[in-house]
The first five atom37 places (N, CA, C, CB, O) and aatype in JSON, in Angstrom:
{
  "aatype": [20, 20, 20, 20, 20, 20, 20, 20, 20, 20, 20, 20, 20, 20, 20, 20, 20, 20, 20, 20, 20, 20, 20, 20, 20, 20, 20, 20, 20, 20, 20, 20, 20, 20, 20, 20, 20, 20, 20, 20, 20, 20, 20, 20, 20, 20, 20, 20, 20, 20, 20, 20, 20, 20, 20, 20, 20, 20, 20, 20, 20, 20, 20, 20, 20, 20, 20, 20, 20, 20, 20, 20, 20, 20, 20, 20, 20, 20, 20, 20, 20, 20, 20, 20, 20, 20, 20, 20, 20, 20, 20, 20, 20, 20, 20, 20, 20, 20, 20, 20, 20, 20, 20, 20, 20, 20, 20, 20, 20, 20, 20, 20, 20, 20, 20, 20, 20, 20, 20, 20, 20, 20, 20, 20, 20, 20, 20, 20, 20, 20, 20, 20, 20, 20, 20, 20, 20, 20, 20, 20, 20, 20],
  "atom_mask": [
    [1, 1, 1, 1, 1],
    [1, 1, 1, 1, 1],
    [1, 1, 1, 1, 1],
    [1, 1, 1, 1, 1],
    [1, 1, 1, 1, 1],
    [1, 1, 1, 1, 1],
    [1, 1, 1, 1, 1],
    [1, 1, 1, 1, 1],
    [1, 1, 1, 1, 1],
    [1, 1, 1, 1, 1],
    [1, 1, 1, 1, 1],
    [1, 1, 1, 1, 1],
    [1, 1, 1, 1, 1],
    [1, 1, 1, 1, 1],
    [1, 1, 1, 1, 1],
    [1, 1, 1, 1, 1],
    [1, 1, 1, 1, 1],
    [1, 1, 1, 1, 1],
    [1, 1, 1, 1, 1],
    [1, 1, 1, 1, 1],
    [1, 1, 1, 1, 1],
    [1, 1, 1, 1, 1],
    [1, 1, 1, 1, 1],
    [1, 1, 1, 1, 1],
    [1, 1, 1, 1, 1],
    [1, 1, 1, 1, 1],
    [1, 1, 1, 1, 1],
    [1, 1, 1, 1, 1],
    [1, 1, 1, 1, 1],
    [1, 1, 1, 1, 1],
    [1, 1, 1, 1, 1],
    [1, 1, 1, 1, 1],
    [1, 1, 1, 1, 1],
    [1, 1, 1, 1, 1],
    [1, 1, 1, 1, 1],
    [1, 1, 1, 1, 1],
    [1, 1, 1, 1, 1],
    [1, 1, 1, 1, 1],
    [1, 1, 1, 1, 1],
    [1, 1, 1, 1, 1],
    [1, 1, 1, 1, 1],
    [1, 1, 1, 1, 1],
    [1, 1, 1, 1, 1],
    [1, 1, 1, 1, 1],
    [1, 1, 1, 1, 1],
    [1, 1, 1, 1, 1],
    [1, 1, 1, 1, 1],
    [1, 1, 1, 1, 1],
    [1, 1, 1, 1, 1],
    [1, 1, 1, 1, 1],
    [1, 1, 1, 1, 1],
    [1, 1, 1, 1, 1],
    [1, 1, 1, 1, 1],
    [1, 1, 1, 1, 1],
    [1, 1, 1, 1, 1],
    [1, 1, 1, 1, 1],
    [1, 1, 1, 1, 1],
    [1, 1, 1, 1, 1],
    [1, 1, 1, 1, 1],
    [1, 1, 1, 1, 1],
    [1, 1, 1, 1, 1],
    [1, 1, 1, 1, 1],
    [1, 1, 1, 1, 1],
    [1, 1, 1, 1, 1],
    [1, 1, 1, 1, 1],
    [1, 1, 1, 1, 1],
    [1, 1, 1, 1, 1],
    [1, 1, 1, 1, 1],
    [1, 1, 1, 1, 1],
    [1, 1, 1, 1, 1],
    [1, 1, 1, 1, 1],
    [1, 1, 1, 1, 1],
    [1, 1, 1, 1, 1],
    [1, 1, 1, 1, 1],
    [1, 1, 1, 1, 1],
    [1, 1, 1, 1, 1],
    [1, 1, 1, 1, 1],
    [1, 1, 1, 1, 1],
    [1, 1, 1, 1, 1],
    [1, 1, 1, 1, 1],
    [1, 1, 1, 1, 1],
    [1, 1, 1, 1, 1],
    [1, 1, 1, 1, 1],
    [1, 1, 1, 1, 1],
    [1, 1, 1, 1, 1],
    [1, 1, 1, 1, 1],
    [1, 1, 1, 1, 1],
    [1, 1, 1, 1, 1],
    [1, 1, 1, 1, 1],
    [1, 1, 1, 1, 1],
    [1, 1, 1, 1, 1],
    [1, 1, 1, 1, 1],
    [1, 1, 1, 1, 1],
    [1, 1, 1, 1, 1],
    [1, 1, 1, 1, 1],
    [1, 1, 1, 1, 1],
    [1, 1, 1, 1, 1],
    [1, 1, 1, 1, 1],
    [1, 1, 1, 1, 1],
    [1, 1, 1, 1, 1],
    [1, 1, 1, 1, 1],
    [1, 1, 1, 1, 1],
    [1, 1, 1, 1, 1],
    [1, 1, 1, 1, 1],
    [1, 1, 1, 1, 1],
    [1, 1, 1, 1, 1],
    [1, 1, 1, 1, 1],
    [1, 1, 1, 1, 1],
    [1, 1, 1, 1, 1],
    [1, 1, 1, 1, 1],
    [1, 1, 1, 1, 1],
    [1, 1, 1, 1, 1],
    [1, 1, 1, 1, 1],
    [1, 1, 1, 1, 1],
    [1, 1, 1, 1, 1],
    [1, 1, 1, 1, 1],
    [1, 1, 1, 1, 1],
    [1, 1, 1, 1, 1],
    [1, 1, 1, 1, 1],
    [1, 1, 1, 1, 1],
    [1, 1, 1, 1, 1],
    [1, 1, 1, 1, 1],
    [1, 1, 1, 1, 1],
    [1, 1, 1, 1, 1],
    [1, 1, 1, 1, 1],
    [1, 1, 1, 1, 1],
    [1, 1, 1, 1, 1],
    [1, 1, 1, 1, 1],
    [1, 1, 1, 1, 1],
    [1, 1, 1, 1, 1],
    [1, 1, 1, 1, 1],
    [1, 1, 1, 1, 1],
    [1, 1, 1, 1, 1],
    [1, 1, 1, 1, 1],
    [1, 1, 1, 1, 1],
    [1, 1, 1, 1, 1],
    [1, 1, 1, 1, 1],
    [1, 1, 1, 1, 1],
    [1, 1, 1, 1, 1],
    [1, 1, 1, 1, 1],
    [1, 1, 1, 1, 1],
    [1, 1, 1, 1, 1]
  ],
  "atom_positions": [
    [[96.74, 95.58, 118.33], [97.36, 94.24, 118.12], [97.63, 93.81, 119.45], [98.66, 94.22, 117.23], [98.26, 92.75, 119.36]],
    [[97.45, 94.13, 120.67], [97.81, 93.71, 121.98], [96.17, 93.34, 122.1], [98.66, 94.94, 123.14], [95.91, 92.41, 122.86]],
    [[95.17, 93.92, 121.49], [93.95, 93.22, 121.81], [93.71, 91.82, 121.08], [92.83, 94.15, 121.5], [92.94, 90.9, 121.39]],
    [[94.56, 91.93, 120.03], [94.29, 90.56, 119.32], [95.19, 89.51, 120.06], [94.68, 90.61, 117.63], [94.77, 88.39, 120.33]],
    [[96.55, 89.96, 120.4], [96.85, 89.07, 120.99], [96.49, 88.56, 122.35], [97.76, 89.2, 120.87], [96.73, 87.38, 122.6]],
    [[95.8, 89.5, 123.45], [95.15, 89.1, 124.3], [94.16, 88.08, 124.18], [94.78, 89.96, 124.7], [94.03, 87.23, 125.06]],
    [[93.43, 88.1, 123.12], [92.16, 87.27, 122.76], [92.4, 85.98, 122.01], [91.22, 88.1, 121.89], [91.63, 85.03, 121.93]],
    [[93.71, 86.11, 121.44], [93.73, 84.94, 120.49], [94.94, 84.29, 121.32], [94.01, 85.31, 118.68], [94.7, 83.13, 121.66]],
    [[96.22, 84.79, 121.74], [97.11, 84.02, 122.19], [97.01, 83.8, 123.47], [98.19, 84.38, 121.92], [97.47, 82.72, 123.84]],
    [[96.4, 84.74, 124.58], [96.06, 84.91, 125.48], [97.16, 84.86, 126.85], [95.11, 84.17, 125.35], [98.34, 84.85, 126.5]],
    [[96.97, 84.84, 128.12], [97.83, 85.21, 129.05], [99.28, 84.25, 128.55], [97.14, 84.9, 130.64], [99.2, 83.04, 128.35]],
    [[100.37, 84.92, 128.43], [101.39, 84.01, 128.33], [101.57, 83.08, 127.14], [101.29, 83.29, 129.36], [102.37, 82.15, 127.02]],
    [[100.86, 83.43, 126.46], [100.32, 82.55, 124.98], [100.0, 81.27, 125.4], [101.52, 82.34, 123.67], [100.6, 80.29, 124.96]],
    [[98.95, 81.16, 126.34], [98.72, 79.87, 126.8], [97.53, 79.21, 125.9], [98.37, 79.94, 128.36], [97.29, 78.02, 126.09]],
    [[96.83, 79.86, 125.0], [95.81, 79.57, 124.26], [96.61, 78.89, 123.08], [94.88, 80.82, 123.94], [96.43, 77.76, 122.63]],
    [[97.64, 79.92, 122.65], [98.42, 79.25, 121.27], [99.1, 77.97, 121.74], [99.7, 80.31, 120.56], [99.21, 77.07, 120.91]],
    [[99.58, 77.8, 122.98], [100.2, 76.63, 123.38], [99.5, 75.49, 123.23], [100.55, 76.7, 124.59], [99.84, 74.5, 122.59]],
    [[98.41, 75.69, 123.9], [97.06, 74.74, 124.23], [96.99, 74.41, 122.93], [95.55, 75.41, 124.91], [96.95, 73.2, 122.73]],
    [[96.95, 75.3, 121.72], [96.28, 75.08, 120.48], [97.42, 74.31, 119.64], [95.75, 76.52, 119.79], [97.06, 73.41, 118.87]],
    [[98.43, 74.56, 119.73], [99.79, 73.55, 119.27], [99.91, 72.06, 120.11], [101.41, 74.47, 119.66], [100.45, 71.04, 119.69]],
    [[99.42, 72.19, 121.08], [99.32, 70.78, 121.7], [98.03, 69.94, 121.12], [99.18, 70.93, 123.36], [98.07, 68.73, 120.9]],
    [[96.98, 70.68, 120.93], [95.81, 69.81, 120.25], [96.38, 69.64, 118.68], [94.11, 70.7, 120.31], [96.3, 68.55, 118.12]],
    [[96.77, 70.43, 118.23], [97.16, 70.07, 116.84], [98.41, 69.14, 116.41], [97.38, 71.29, 116.24], [98.65, 68.7, 115.28]],
    [[98.99, 68.98, 117.37], [100.16, 68.05, 117.33], [99.45, 66.35, 117.94], [101.59, 68.85, 118.52], [99.9, 65.29, 117.53]],
    [[98.29, 66.44, 118.96], [97.62, 65.41, 119.14], [96.9, 64.91, 117.82], [96.77, 65.69, 120.19], [96.91, 63.71, 117.57]],
    [[96.38, 65.69, 117.09], [95.4, 65.86, 116.46], [95.74, 64.46, 114.95], [95.32, 67.7, 116.16], [96.8, 64.39, 114.32]],
    [[94.72, 63.71, 114.76], [95.25, 62.8, 113.69], [95.18, 63.14, 112.55], [94.78, 61.7, 113.63], [94.12, 63.0, 111.94]],
    [[96.38, 63.71, 111.94], [96.54, 64.58, 110.88], [96.92, 63.38, 109.47], [97.87, 65.84, 111.35], [97.02, 63.58, 108.26]],
    [[97.05, 62.28, 110.18], [97.13, 60.78, 109.15], [95.52, 59.94, 109.11], [98.51, 59.41, 110.03], [95.3, 58.75, 108.89]],
    [[94.6, 61.01, 109.4], [93.17, 59.99, 108.79], [93.0, 59.97, 107.37], [91.63, 60.53, 109.29], [93.41, 60.8, 106.56]],
    [[92.37, 58.97, 107.18], [92.07, 58.69, 105.92], [91.41, 59.62, 104.86], [91.4, 57.73, 106.05], [90.9, 60.69, 105.21]],
    [[91.42, 59.3, 103.75], [90.98, 60.17, 102.87], [89.39, 60.65, 103.0], [91.29, 59.57, 101.62], [89.09, 61.83, 102.85]],
    [[88.48, 59.71, 103.26], [87.17, 60.14, 103.43], [86.85, 60.68, 104.56], [86.36, 59.26, 103.25], [85.66, 60.74, 104.87]],
    [[87.79, 61.14, 105.35], [87.33, 61.58, 106.88], [87.79, 63.44, 106.53], [88.57, 60.51, 108.54], [87.56, 64.39, 107.27]],
    [[88.22, 63.45, 105.69], [88.28, 65.22, 105.42], [87.38, 65.74, 104.37], [89.82, 65.77, 104.88], [87.32, 65.33, 103.21]],
    [[86.72, 66.6, 104.85], [85.91, 67.71, 104.46], [86.05, 69.2, 104.81], [84.79, 67.41, 104.85], [86.74, 69.69, 105.71]],
    [[85.31, 69.8, 103.96], [85.4, 71.18, 104.16], [84.71, 71.51, 105.76], [84.57, 71.95, 102.84], [85.21, 72.45, 106.38]],
    [[83.63, 70.77, 106.38], [82.89, 70.98, 107.14], [83.72, 70.23, 108.33], [81.54, 70.63, 106.71], [83.84, 70.84, 109.39]],
    [[84.24, 69.06, 108.2], [84.96, 68.42, 109.43], [86.45, 69.32, 109.54], [85.26, 66.55, 109.14], [87.03, 69.43, 110.62]],
    [[86.88, 69.82, 108.52], [88.2, 70.64, 108.82], [87.89, 72.21, 109.4], [89.12, 70.75, 107.33], [88.81, 72.81, 109.97]],
    [[87.01, 72.63, 109.29], [86.21, 73.95, 109.79], [86.03, 73.34, 111.25], [84.55, 74.39, 108.88], [86.72, 73.8, 112.16]],
    [[85.17, 72.4, 111.47], [85.08, 72.13, 113.11], [86.22, 71.46, 113.54], [83.84, 71.24, 113.61], [85.88, 71.21, 114.69]],
    [[87.59, 70.89, 113.39], [88.69, 70.48, 113.72], [89.3, 71.98, 114.09], [89.35, 69.57, 112.6], [89.7, 72.14, 115.25]],
    [[89.39, 73.06, 113.18], [89.89, 74.51, 113.27], [89.36, 75.11, 114.81], [89.2, 75.48, 111.87], [90.04, 75.65, 115.69]],
    [[87.81, 74.78, 114.76], [87.06, 75.46, 115.9], [87.44, 74.8, 117.09], [85.52, 75.42, 115.76], [87.34, 75.39, 118.17]],
    [[87.91, 73.55, 117.0], [88.26, 72.98, 118.36], [89.55, 72.96, 119.06], [88.0, 71.78, 118.31], [89.86, 73.14, 120.24]],
    [[90.37, 72.65, 117.77], [91.97, 72.98, 118.33], [92.49, 74.39, 118.61], [93.02, 72.49, 117.28], [93.58, 74.53, 119.16]],
    [[91.73, 75.45, 118.25], [92.03, 76.76, 118.36], [90.93, 77.71, 118.77], [92.53, 77.13, 117.2], [90.98, 78.87, 118.35]],
    [[90.11, 77.38, 119.43], [88.81, 78.16, 119.56], [88.67, 79.91, 119.77], [88.18, 77.51, 120.78], [87.76, 80.7, 119.51]],
    [[89.92, 80.08, 120.31], [89.85, 81.57, 120.59], [90.24, 82.22, 119.22], [90.89, 82.07, 121.85], [89.6, 83.21, 118.87]],
    [[91.3, 81.71, 118.36], [91.57, 82.13, 116.94], [90.29, 82.26, 116.13], [92.5, 81.12, 116.24], [89.91, 83.31, 115.62]],
    [[89.6, 80.99, 116.07], [88.55, 80.78, 115.48], [87.47, 81.65, 115.24], [88.21, 79.96, 115.94], [87.0, 82.05, 114.17]],
    [[87.06, 81.96, 116.72], [85.92, 82.65, 117.31], [86.38, 84.5, 116.66], [85.93, 82.32, 119.41], [85.55, 85.28, 116.18]],
    [[87.81, 84.77, 116.84], [88.38, 85.93, 116.58], [88.15, 86.24, 114.84], [89.97, 85.82, 117.11], [87.64, 87.2, 114.27]],
    [[88.76, 84.99, 114.28], [88.7, 85.39, 112.42], [87.3, 84.97, 111.86], [90.02, 84.34, 111.33], [86.87, 85.47, 110.82]],
    [[86.51, 83.91, 112.64], [85.18, 83.83, 112.05], [85.47, 82.38, 110.94], [84.7, 85.52, 111.17], [86.54, 81.91, 110.54]],
    [[84.11, 81.98, 110.68], [84.13, 80.85, 109.73], [84.51, 81.23, 108.38], [82.84, 80.2, 109.66], [85.29, 80.53, 107.72]],
    [[83.9, 82.52, 107.84], [84.34, 82.85, 106.61], [85.69, 82.89, 106.27], [83.9, 83.89, 106.33], [86.07, 82.43, 105.2]],
    [[86.54, 83.46, 107.16], [87.97, 83.66, 106.74], [88.49, 82.35, 106.93], [88.8, 84.76, 107.54], [89.45, 82.13, 106.19]],
    [[88.08, 81.14, 107.9], [88.65, 79.69, 107.71], [88.17, 79.07, 106.36], [88.17, 78.69, 108.95], [88.72, 78.13, 105.79]],
    [[87.14, 79.68, 105.97], [86.51, 79.01, 104.2], [87.57, 79.55, 103.33], [84.69, 79.74, 103.44], [88.08, 78.86, 102.44]],
    [[87.92, 80.84, 103.58], [88.78, 81.36, 102.64], [90.08, 80.91, 102.41], [88.89, 82.49, 102.85], [90.6, 80.65, 101.32]],
    [[90.7, 80.8, 103.88], [91.91, 79.94, 104.12], [92.16, 78.33, 103.54], [91.93, 79.86, 105.59], [93.2, 77.86, 103.1]],
    [[90.94, 77.73, 103.68], [90.56, 76.36, 103.21], [90.67, 76.75, 101.43], [88.77, 75.78, 103.91], [91.28, 75.95, 100.73]],
    [[90.3, 77.5, 101.03], [90.28, 77.59, 99.31], [91.32, 77.98, 98.96], [89.34, 78.46, 98.57], [91.56, 77.7, 97.79]],
    [[92.25, 78.65, 99.59], [93.72, 78.91, 99.08], [94.64, 77.8, 99.69], [94.31, 80.44, 99.55], [95.86, 77.82, 99.54]],
    [[94.03, 76.92, 100.32], [95.01, 75.83, 100.67], [94.6, 74.7, 99.95], [95.09, 75.49, 102.15], [95.29, 73.68, 99.88]],
    [[93.43, 74.83, 99.37], [93.11, 73.71, 98.15], [93.89, 74.0, 97.13], [91.63, 73.65, 97.55], [94.57, 73.15, 96.56]],
    [[93.87, 75.19, 96.82], [94.8, 75.63, 95.35], [96.11, 75.46, 95.63], [94.69, 77.23, 94.79], [96.77, 75.04, 94.68]],
    [[96.66, 75.66, 96.6], [98.19, 75.45, 97.05], [98.46, 73.77, 96.96], [98.45, 76.09, 98.83], [99.32, 73.2, 96.28]],
    [[97.59, 73.26, 97.74], [97.79, 71.85, 97.72], [97.6, 71.16, 96.52], [97.01, 71.28, 98.59], [98.24, 70.13, 96.31]],
    [[96.79, 71.62, 95.67], [96.9, 70.76, 94.35], [98.11, 71.12, 93.37], [95.54, 70.96, 93.49], [98.59, 70.36, 92.54]],
    [[98.53, 72.47, 93.65], [99.65, 72.87, 93.07], [100.92, 72.37, 93.21], [99.73, 73.89, 93.29], [101.79, 72.41, 92.34]],
    [[101.07, 71.66, 94.91], [102.13, 70.83, 95.2], [102.01, 69.49, 94.9], [102.44, 70.91, 96.41], [103.03, 68.8, 94.89]],
    [[100.77, 68.93, 94.62], [100.64, 67.54, 94.1], [100.21, 66.77, 95.44], [102.12, 66.93, 93.38], [100.25, 65.54, 95.55]],
    [[99.76, 67.71, 96.52], [99.17, 67.02, 97.87], [97.8, 66.22, 97.45], [98.77, 68.28, 99.14], [97.0, 66.66, 96.63]],
    [[97.67, 65.02, 98.12], [96.12, 64.54, 98.26], [95.39, 65.64, 98.56], [95.8, 63.44, 99.38], [95.59, 66.34, 99.55]],
    [[94.31, 65.89, 97.5], [93.15, 66.97, 98.03], [92.65, 66.81, 99.24], [91.96, 67.01, 97.25], [92.61, 67.81, 99.96]],
    [[92.22, 65.74, 99.67], [91.37, 65.99, 101.3], [92.46, 66.34, 102.3], [90.49, 64.42, 102.0], [92.46, 67.35, 103.01]],
    [[93.57, 65.19, 102.29], [94.6, 65.66, 103.49], [95.24, 66.76, 103.13], [95.71, 64.68, 103.88], [95.45, 67.49, 104.09]],
    [[95.54, 67.06, 102.35], [96.63, 68.03, 101.87], [95.98, 69.56, 102.01], [97.1, 67.66, 100.18], [96.58, 70.53, 102.46]],
    [[94.91, 69.56, 101.62], [93.89, 70.57, 101.88], [93.97, 70.72, 103.36], [92.41, 70.18, 101.37], [94.44, 71.79, 103.75]],
    [[93.59, 69.83, 104.3], [93.31, 69.98, 105.4], [94.57, 70.32, 106.63], [92.57, 68.87, 105.52], [94.48, 70.99, 107.66]],
    [[95.57, 69.68, 106.16], [96.75, 70.16, 106.65], [97.36, 71.4, 106.49], [97.48, 69.48, 106.35], [97.87, 71.93, 107.47]],
    [[97.4, 71.98, 105.32], [97.89, 73.12, 104.85], [96.67, 74.07, 105.42], [98.19, 73.08, 103.19], [97.03, 75.13, 105.93]],
    [[95.42, 73.82, 105.4], [94.55, 74.72, 105.96], [94.81, 74.87, 107.76], [93.02, 74.14, 105.53], [94.7, 76.0, 108.25]],
    [[95.11, 73.83, 108.53], [95.8, 73.89, 109.63], [96.86, 74.65, 109.86], [96.1, 72.91, 109.86], [96.79, 75.56, 110.7]],
    [[98.02, 74.39, 109.14], [99.2, 75.22, 109.0], [99.05, 76.68, 108.74], [99.94, 74.72, 107.99], [99.71, 77.51, 109.37]],
    [[98.17, 76.99, 107.82], [97.84, 78.44, 107.47], [97.02, 79.34, 108.52], [97.02, 78.4, 106.19], [97.18, 80.54, 108.77]],
    [[95.97, 78.28, 109.12], [95.36, 79.07, 110.12], [96.12, 79.31, 111.73], [94.0, 78.38, 110.25], [95.88, 80.22, 112.53]],
    [[96.99, 78.28, 111.84], [97.76, 78.44, 113.14], [98.92, 79.39, 112.83], [98.31, 77.0, 113.73], [99.16, 80.19, 113.73]],
    [[99.59, 79.45, 111.86], [100.87, 80.09, 111.57], [101.12, 81.2, 110.69], [101.62, 79.24, 111.14], [102.17, 81.84, 110.62]],
    [[99.77, 81.44, 109.83], [99.6, 82.6, 109.15], [99.37, 81.85, 107.73], [100.9, 83.71, 109.3], [99.88, 80.75, 107.55]],
    [[98.58, 82.49, 106.73], [98.19, 82.38, 105.52], [98.78, 82.26, 104.58], [97.67, 83.01, 105.28], [98.34, 81.71, 103.57]],
    [[100.39, 82.95, 104.75], [101.22, 82.7, 103.67], [102.39, 81.82, 104.11], [101.68, 83.97, 103.07], [103.42, 81.95, 103.46]],
    [[102.38, 80.9, 105.14], [103.03, 79.8, 105.28], [103.93, 79.02, 104.4], [102.29, 79.18, 105.55], [105.02, 78.52, 104.7]],
    [[103.21, 78.99, 103.06], [103.99, 78.39, 102.08], [105.55, 78.85, 101.36], [103.07, 78.36, 101.16], [106.41, 78.12, 100.86]],
    [[105.51, 80.29, 101.51], [106.46, 81.08, 101.19], [107.02, 81.89, 102.41], [105.99, 81.87, 100.16], [107.67, 82.9, 102.13]],
    [[106.87, 81.59, 103.69], [107.21, 82.5, 104.79], [108.79, 82.04, 105.25], [106.01, 82.36, 106.09], [109.07, 80.89, 105.59]],
    [[109.76, 83.17, 105.18], [110.94, 83.23, 105.53], [111.31, 82.76, 106.86], [111.26, 84.35, 105.34], [112.43, 82.3, 107.1]],
    [[110.35, 82.9, 107.75], [110.51, 82.42, 109.27], [110.08, 80.86, 109.38], [109.49, 83.38, 110.32], [110.3, 80.38, 110.5]],
    [[109.61, 80.14, 108.62], [109.57, 79.03, 108.57], [110.21, 77.95, 107.22], [108.36, 79.04, 108.82], [109.47, 77.06, 106.79]],
    [[111.22, 78.09, 106.8], [111.86, 77.89, 105.54], [111.58, 76.34, 105.3], [113.49, 78.31, 105.56], [111.49, 75.86, 104.17]],
    [[111.48, 75.74, 106.27], [111.24, 74.2, 106.49], [110.28, 73.86, 105.62], [110.79, 73.76, 107.89], [110.48, 72.99, 104.78]],
    [[108.86, 74.68, 105.76], [107.77, 74.72, 105.26], [108.16, 74.69, 103.23], [106.99, 76.15, 106.05], [108.16, 73.64, 102.58]],
    [[108.35, 75.64, 102.81], [108.77, 75.73, 101.32], [109.94, 74.8, 101.18], [109.19, 77.26, 100.83], [109.94, 74.34, 100.04]],
    [[110.79, 74.4, 101.81], [111.74, 73.53, 101.13], [111.19, 72.07, 101.03], [113.09, 73.56, 101.88], [111.46, 71.33, 100.08]],
    [[110.41, 71.7, 102.08], [109.37, 70.43, 102.05], [108.65, 70.51, 100.95], [108.36, 70.3, 103.21], [108.71, 69.57, 100.16]],
    [[107.94, 71.45, 100.69], [106.95, 71.18, 99.35], [107.52, 71.52, 98.29], [105.63, 71.9, 99.26], [107.06, 71.02, 97.27]],
    [[108.61, 72.39, 98.15], [109.43, 72.05, 96.86], [110.45, 71.32, 96.73], [109.87, 72.95, 96.34], [111.28, 71.54, 95.85]],
    [[110.57, 70.05, 97.84], [111.57, 69.2, 97.39], [111.61, 68.46, 95.97], [111.62, 68.3, 98.31], [110.72, 67.67, 95.67]],
    [[112.76, 68.77, 95.04], [112.34, 67.77, 93.94], [112.89, 66.2, 94.11], [112.91, 68.37, 92.52], [112.82, 65.35, 93.22]],
    [[113.39, 66.02, 95.34], [113.55, 64.34, 95.42], [112.22, 63.76, 95.9], [114.8, 63.8, 96.57], [112.07, 62.57, 95.63]],
    [[111.22, 64.37, 96.55], [109.89, 64.02, 96.82], [108.91, 64.1, 95.46], [109.41, 64.98, 97.96], [108.57, 65.19, 95.01]],
    [[108.62, 63.22, 95.06], [108.01, 63.16, 93.84], [106.36, 62.91, 93.98], [108.73, 62.05, 93.04], [105.46, 63.2, 93.19]],
    [[106.3, 62.36, 95.08], [104.85, 61.54, 95.21], [104.06, 62.41, 96.35], [105.07, 59.7, 95.78], [104.45, 62.45, 97.51]],
    [[102.87, 63.12, 95.86], [102.19, 63.87, 96.96], [102.05, 63.51, 98.2], [101.1, 64.09, 96.71], [102.17, 64.27, 99.16]],
    [[101.7, 61.82, 98.28], [101.52, 61.45, 99.44], [102.25, 61.37, 100.51], [101.19, 60.67, 99.35], [101.89, 61.44, 101.69]],
    [[104.04, 61.12, 99.74], [104.91, 61.22, 100.64], [105.48, 62.82, 100.95], [105.93, 60.27, 100.21], [106.1, 63.1, 101.98]],
    [[105.21, 63.68, 100.04], [105.41, 65.17, 100.61], [104.72, 65.27, 101.6], [105.07, 66.31, 99.79], [105.25, 65.75, 102.6]],
    [[103.25, 64.82, 101.66], [102.43, 65.3, 102.75], [102.69, 64.56, 104.11], [100.97, 65.15, 102.35], [102.45, 65.03, 105.23]],
    [[103.21, 63.36, 103.83], [104.01, 62.59, 105.23], [105.12, 63.41, 105.74], [104.78, 61.03, 104.87], [105.37, 63.67, 106.91]],
    [[105.76, 63.81, 104.62], [107.08, 64.53, 105.2], [106.72, 66.09, 105.9], [108.26, 64.75, 103.81], [107.15, 66.57, 106.94]],
    [[105.91, 66.57, 105.05], [105.43, 67.65, 105.92], [104.89, 67.64, 107.23], [104.62, 68.16, 105.36], [105.07, 68.55, 108.04]],
    [[104.06, 66.34, 107.49], [103.43, 66.45, 108.55], [104.25, 65.93, 109.59], [102.23, 65.9, 108.45], [103.9, 66.02, 110.76]],
    [[105.59, 65.26, 109.17], [106.59, 64.83, 110.14], [107.37, 65.99, 110.59], [107.51, 63.79, 109.57], [107.71, 66.06, 111.78]],
    [[107.76, 67.12, 109.55], [108.34, 68.02, 110.22], [107.49, 69.07, 110.98], [109.15, 68.56, 109.39], [108.02, 69.89, 111.72]],
    [[106.26, 69.02, 110.78], [105.33, 69.97, 111.67], [105.36, 69.42, 113.09], [103.72, 70.03, 111.13], [105.38, 70.1, 114.11]],
    [[105.35, 68.11, 113.03], [105.33, 67.46, 114.62], [106.69, 67.99, 115.04], [105.24, 65.54, 114.79], [106.64, 68.74, 116.01]],
    [[107.75, 67.79, 114.57], [108.89, 68.08, 114.75], [109.16, 69.31, 115.44], [109.4, 68.0, 113.71], [109.56, 69.48, 116.59]],
    [[108.84, 70.21, 114.44], [108.55, 71.9, 114.79], [107.84, 72.18, 116.03], [107.61, 72.65, 113.65], [108.17, 73.04, 116.85]],
    [[106.91, 71.43, 116.12], [105.58, 71.72, 117.21], [106.28, 71.23, 118.7], [103.87, 70.56, 116.77], [106.07, 71.72, 119.8]],
    [[107.08, 70.26, 118.39], [107.39, 69.67, 119.69], [108.67, 70.19, 120.1], [107.41, 68.16, 119.67], [109.04, 70.09, 121.27]],
    [[109.39, 70.75, 119.19], [110.41, 71.59, 119.68], [110.21, 73.22, 120.19], [111.31, 71.55, 118.61], [110.95, 73.91, 120.9]],
    [[108.98, 73.5, 119.59], [108.25, 75.06, 120.36], [107.74, 74.78, 121.58], [106.87, 75.8, 119.56], [107.79, 75.63, 122.47]],
    [[107.19, 73.56, 121.79], [106.66, 73.27, 123.0], [107.61, 73.3, 124.27], [106.08, 72.04, 122.84], [107.45, 73.96, 125.3]],
    [[108.6, 72.45, 123.95], [109.74, 72.13, 124.49], [110.39, 73.64, 125.23], [110.66, 71.42, 123.28], [110.77, 73.86, 126.38]],
    [[110.32, 74.65, 123.85], [110.85, 75.76, 124.3], [110.2, 76.55, 125.32], [111.05, 76.45, 123.34], [110.86, 77.12, 126.19]],
    [[108.8, 76.63, 125.26], [107.8, 77.24, 125.99], [107.72, 76.54, 127.81], [106.33, 76.93, 124.98], [107.34, 77.1, 128.83]],
    [[108.14, 75.41, 127.64], [108.16, 74.55, 128.74], [109.28, 75.05, 129.76], [108.39, 73.08, 128.25], [109.09, 75.15, 130.97]],
    [[110.47, 75.36, 129.11], [111.38, 75.6, 129.84], [111.35, 77.4, 130.35], [112.6, 75.06, 129.01], [111.98, 77.8, 131.33]],
    [[110.58, 78.22, 129.55], [110.64, 79.62, 129.74], [109.72, 79.76, 131.17], [110.03, 80.49, 128.31], [109.53, 80.87, 131.68]]
  ]
}
């Protein structure tokens, strides 16, 4: 585990912090046609190269298949929904849609008041940005 954290999170979690900054700077609101399996894979390799190198492309493709199935189940738009869930699963863990450490994700995805998939995705991205900004602010104070 220590070897994994050294390789993936880096000294003082700097790789993970840098990856979170890149994720928050990334255009998660790109139009439908911009998202594909290859563009999502390339984005993950760019935004968190240390983790991508550690887990490999085949694991990323497995994450994307799982994300595509879940995105469909939540009514998220196929391209962007899959890409955003893939990025979140890659960065935060493959079971984030049910993870008790991230209750805001499940609450957003299962919110009965949000009936439109595009609205649900927009809300999820907004909450991801809020959460990521909070985490970065916390690390900058440490």
